[in-house]
N, C-alpha and C positions, 0 to 999 in steps of 0.2 A: 392821522388815522381817520378812516372813513368806515362806517359800519352800518349794518341793518340789524334785524332781529336775529339773524343766524350767523353772520360772518363779519369779520373786520379785515380791512386791507391797509397796508402801510408800507412806505419805502424802507428797505432794510438799511441798516447802518453798515459801515465798512466791516466791522467785526462780524456781524451776522453774515455778510456776503462771503467773507474769507472762510468762515466756518462751513458755509454751505458748499463752497467750491471744493474745500478739502474733503468733504464727505461724499461728494458726487462720484459715482462710479461710471456713469455713461460718458464717454469721451466727448461726444458732440455737445451734450448739455454742459459739461465741465468747461469746454471752450467758450460756449455762449455766455455762461455766467462770468467767466473771466473777462470777456469783452465788455460786459455790463460794468464790472468794477472799474476797468480801465477807462470807460467813458465817464464814470462818476468822478474819478480822480483827475481826469483831463478837463472836466467842466464842473468844478465844485459848486459853482453858483446855480447850476441846473441839475443838481444831484437827483432830484425826484424823477426827472425825465429820463435819466440814464440807468437808474437803479433797478434792481430786482424788487418787486413789491411782494411782500409776504401775504398769503391768503390763509387766514386762520379762523377756526370756529370760535365762538364766543368764549369757550373754555380754554382757549390758547392752543389747541391742537392744530399743528401745521397741516394744511390739506393741499397746498399748491402755491403757485406763484404766477406773476404776470410782469410785463414790462412795456415801456413805450418806445424803446429803441432810440431815444434821443429826441431833441427838438432843434430844428434848424429853420431859419428864415426862408419863407417861400416853399416849405415842405410840410405836408401834414404828418403829425406823429403817427406811428404805426404800433398797434397794440399786438402783443403776443401773450399767450396764457397757457397754463397747463395745470391739471388737477391730478393728484395722486390716484392711482388705479382704484383703490378701495373706496374712494369717495366720488367716483364718477357716476353719472346717471342720476344724481340727487339734486340737480339744479344749482350746484355751487358755482359752476363756471359762469352761468348766465348772470347770477347775482353779482359775482365779482367783477365781471366786465361792465355791468351796468353802473356799479359804484365807481369804477375807474373812469368811465365816460363822464359821469357827473362831475368828477374832480377835474378832468381835462377841459371840459367845456366851461368850467368856472374861470378859465383863463381867456381873456378877450381876444388874444391873438390866435386861438384855436378855432377854426371854422369847420373843420372836419377831421375825422380820425379814420385811418385805413387799416386793413388787416389782410392776411393771406390764409388760405386754408388748403390743406392737402385734399385733392379731389376725391380721395378714398375715405377721408375722415368725415363721414356724414354727421357725427355728433358735434364736431367743431363747427361745421356749416350751420347746423341748427342753432347753436349758441349765437352765432353772428346774426342770423335772421331774427331771432327773438330779441336781440338788442338793437334792431333797427338798421343793421347793415344791408346793403344790396350790392350785387356785382357791378363793378365799374367797367367791365369789358376788357380788362388787362389780365395777363398771366404773369405771375412772378416766379421766383425761384422754387417756391414750395407748391404753387398752384394758383387758382383763380384769386384775383384781388377783389376786395370788398371795401365799401366806403359808407360812412354814416355822417350826416351833417348835423351840426348843432342847431338848436331851435333859434329861429329868428324872432326874438321876443319883441312884442309890440308894447307900446305904452298903454297900460290898461286904463289910464285916465281917458283914453279916446273912446272907450266903449264900456258897456255893461252887459252882463249875461245873467239872465234870471229864468225861472220857470215860466212857462206859458200860462196865461190866464184865459178864462172863457171869453172875455171881451177881446182877446187878441186873435181869436180864431179866423175871422174873415180877413183881417190884415195879413196874417201869416199865409193864408191860402192865396191871397193876391200876390204876395212876395214869391211864393213857390211857383205860381203860374208864370210870373215874369221871368224867373230864374231859369225855368226849364222849357219855355216855349220855343218850339222848333229846334230843340237841341238833339233829342234822340229820335224824334218822329215829328211829322207835321202836327203842330199844336202840342199838347202834352196831357198827361193823366195824373201827374204827381200831386197836383192840388186836390184832386178828388181822392187820391189814395190817402193823403193826410187826413182829410175829412172823415174817411171811413175808419182809419186806424184808431183814432181817438176813442171809439167805442168798442174796440176789440179787446177781449179779455187778456190778450198777450201784451197790450200796450203798457209801457212803464211810465206812468205819469210823473214819477220822480226824476225822469231823465228826458223831459220834454222841454227843451230850452229855446229861448229867443235871445237875439243879440240886438242891442240898440247902440247907436252912436250916443256919446254923452251929449247933454243938452247944449254945452258950449260949442260942440262940433256941428250943430245943426242950425241952419238958417232960421231966424225967427218967423219967416213967412211960411215955413213948412207946416202944414196943417196936422202932421203926425206928431208934433211936439206936444208933450204933456208936461205936467209939473215934475214928474219923476223921470221920464224917459225922453231921449231924443228920437231920431228917425229909426224905425225898424229896418235892419239891414241883413238879418240872418236868422236861421232856425235849424234845429236838429232834433231828432227823436229816435227812440230805441224800442225794440220789440223783443219779447222773450221767444226763444225757440229751442230746438234740440238738435243734437247729432245722434243719429241712430248708429251706435257703435257696432262694429263687426262681431263683437263678443256678446251682443244682446243688451248692453247697457244703454240707457238714455241719458246723454250728457247735456245738461242745461247750459245754454249759451245765449248770447244776444245777437240780434242783427240790428242794422242801423239805417236810418234815412226814411224818406228823402232828407238830405241836408242841402240847404240852399242859401246862397248869398245874393243880394240884389245885384243885377248885372253890372252896374256902373262901378261896383267896388270889388268885383272879382279880380283874382290875381294880385291882391294888395296885402295878403297875409291874414285877412279876417277869417277866411274859412279854416285855416290851420289853427288859429287861436281858438275858435269856437269848438273845433273838433278835439283839440288837446284838452280843453276844459271839460268837455262832455265825457271823454274817455277817463279822465281822472275821477270824475264823480261816479262813473260806472264802477271803476275799480274800488272806490271807497265803499260802495254798497255791497261789495263782495262778489260781483260777477267775474267769471273766470276768463271769458274770451268773447271777442266780437268777430263775426263773419258776415260778409256782405259782398255785393257786386260793385266794383269800382275800378278806377284807373290807377295802376301801380305807380305811374309816374308822379302822381300827386300824393297818394296815400302812403307811399313808402317813407315820406318825410315825417309821418306821424307814427311810424313803427309797424305798419302793415307789411305783410309779405304774402306770397302766393299760398293759398290754403293747402295746396298739394305738398308743400314742404312740411306740413304738420300731419300729413296722412289723411286729410279730410277731402272727400269728394263731393261734387255738386250733384244734387238729385236730378235724375232723368238725363244726365249728360252721358252720351255714349263714350265708351272707352276710346282713348286716342283723340277725342275732340279737344279743341282749344279751351282751356280753362283759365287763361291768364286774367280773366275778369274777376275771378273768385278769390277774394282776399281774406286774410285772417290776422288778428293781433291777440296775443295772450295778455290778459290783464293781471293774471296771477302766474308768475313764472312757473313753468312746468305743468300747467293745468291740463294740457293736452298730451303730456307724455304718456306713452303706452295706449293712446287712443287712435284708432283708425275707424273711419265710418263715413256715413252719408249725411250731409247737412240738409235740413228741411226748411224751406222758405215758408214763413207763416202764411196761412191762407188769406189773411186780410190784404195782402199785396196784389191779389188777383182780382181785378175789377172788370166789369163788362163795358165794352165800348159804348153801348147805348146809354149806360148810366153816367159815363164820363161826359158824353154829349149833352145829356139833360142837365147835369150839374154845371157845365161850362156856360150854358145859356144864362146863368145867373150873374155872369161877369160881363164887363164891356167887350164888344166884339174885337177879335184880333185875327189877322190873316194867317192861315195855316200855309206853310211853304215846305216843299220837298227840297232838302238841301243835301249837299255832299257830306258824307260822314254819318248821317243818321243810320241807326241800326234797326229801326222798325219802319214798316211801310205806312 
């Protein structure tokens, strides 16, 4: 049995499944449940992978079921789920799927879980998105197929993550400058943005993190080694902002970044580890959602999806314009249910070019280059 504060899920016994099949009046569901039981009896050693999983409220009230449709070598398990009509729209499906994924990814052989959604079932698609699924480009019998990958856990003995200190400021600015130089524009402005944001009223100092390699991972000759920390390799920060809802409400949310990893250690898992930790801490503080501009190819692995899927629009973006850069992740399941509106970027992110140039002169000279793929001139 797996549970959270509201629900519990568990694989049904043979007796429970037979009783459920006998009482089911829908022919298609009755057939599907029968196939589940047959799979269980054929693979008794893998019962949980073939069984119907019961979804119940903590008081024992049955509200739905889910299944994994078996487990086979070389094939990702596929999750299916359903919530009784009177309990839909309350976040139970999202919570149940997240619990089921936690159980599935607890098995080392499971690297990913797949799902299908009826193209007309917007609610089911939203559940998948909230649980970190993204389209895999295939169409199945029921509709588009989705996939979610398990976390590639790193050995936390390799690094430490802590809050930034005042004495870290210039080292962090140097790191961010190196990380973003000539990436989005000739030179960069992100190191100055961080410098400015620290004094902004919307800055969340409790979510201002730095990542260091553990001392044993850092060469003794590295001058950045201290008694407590190894080499500085990453940072992330958050700002408070709002969604101006279409019904007049102001919905408090977070935005994030810049997030930077030292160039020589990019694409080695450190960025994901830092981001996952940061998001966990933000959730623990009670923040409901994070919205920001980023690449879905990377951030989908941390549970982000297109903000449009949540009904949130990017400020000042014309109708029909490409908004694939605008991403969202709920930290509290259902936080953005029944919310549509416009996201507001904190003013602190808008800096003047002349101020960036003046600040950059405090650092060692670097060549600015115009490169393919840059989005700013």
